[in-house]
C-alpha positions, 0 to 999 in steps of 0.5 A: 926822658929824665936827663935834659942833656940826653934830650938835646942829644936825642933831638927831643929837647923843646930848646932844639933851636939852641943846638949849634952842632950835633953828631951821633957822638956829641951835641954842642948847644947854648947854655940857658944862662950864658956867662958871656956872649957865647957860652956853649956846652959840649956833651956826649950823646951817651949818658955819663953822669959826671967827670968821676965816671970817666976812665982813661979810655974816655980821653979821646971823647973829652978831646973830641968834645973840646974840639967840637966846642971850639970849632962851634965857637969859631963858627960863631965868630969867637976865638979859641985862644980867648975861650975859657974851657972847663968843667964843673967837678962833682958834686958841683954839677947842676946837671948830672950829664958830663959836659964841657963849658966853652965860654967866649970871650973870657973878658966879658965874664962878670966877677960872679962868673969869674968865680963860678968858672975859676980854673982849677978851683974845687968846683971847676977844672980845666980839660988838661987837669981832667986829662991828667987826672984820667991818665993817673987813674989805675988801670 
């Protein structure tokens, strides 16, 4: 299997101990390079290369990824109100499998992490911005 995130979704990853939540539709796991105490990635089980491959019909999928990720943050003792949630915008994606970052607590982000995960920059966007983008796509 060529995609490391597909390996997490299928249960074939050698790092399966980092999985926090797994269903048939999605997987939530710890980032291997955490930007804060809890840095989770939520991705669909289905391989979607990046946000530009999403359509209006994927809005519910994006919302379910966010909800699953925030639920996992809370189970780890985090607070959803202090969690930075967003995604890297192509071409600024290191792994070519759509995923959402959930980083808690935001207050522990280093200056470099604050730059890398700066909301609504050219390289990192918030989920509301993504949903607005998807809603504005032509039918």
